[in-house]
C-alpha positions, 0 to 999 in steps of 0.5 A: 191274520193277513200275510205280508209287510204292514207298515205302521207308526210302530215300524213294519209288521211282517206276517207269513203263514208257514205251518210246518216251519219251526223258525222263520226270520225276515232277511231285511236290506234297508234302503240306506244299506246294510243287511240283518235278520229279524226272528218272527214269533210263532202264532196260533194256526201256523202263522209267524209274525214280528215287528221291526221298528226301523223297517220302512216301505221300500226296504228289500226283504224276504223270508227264511224258513228253518235257515233255508234260502231267502224266499220272496214274500208270497 
């Protein structure tokens, strides 16, 4: 897997490697306003991934590990 945000026709897929984390969410602030969090699904090898249909290039985002502070994309 490749970490980061990957736009496609289906939306944006967010991927992060966090092998010692139980829950990963993406904090998302779309360019048009508003904020929300999206839960990522645990994948083999410590990866977490999920696709958000409405996320687009230019949206601000960060990762939240186990409910902690929002962290930038590594």
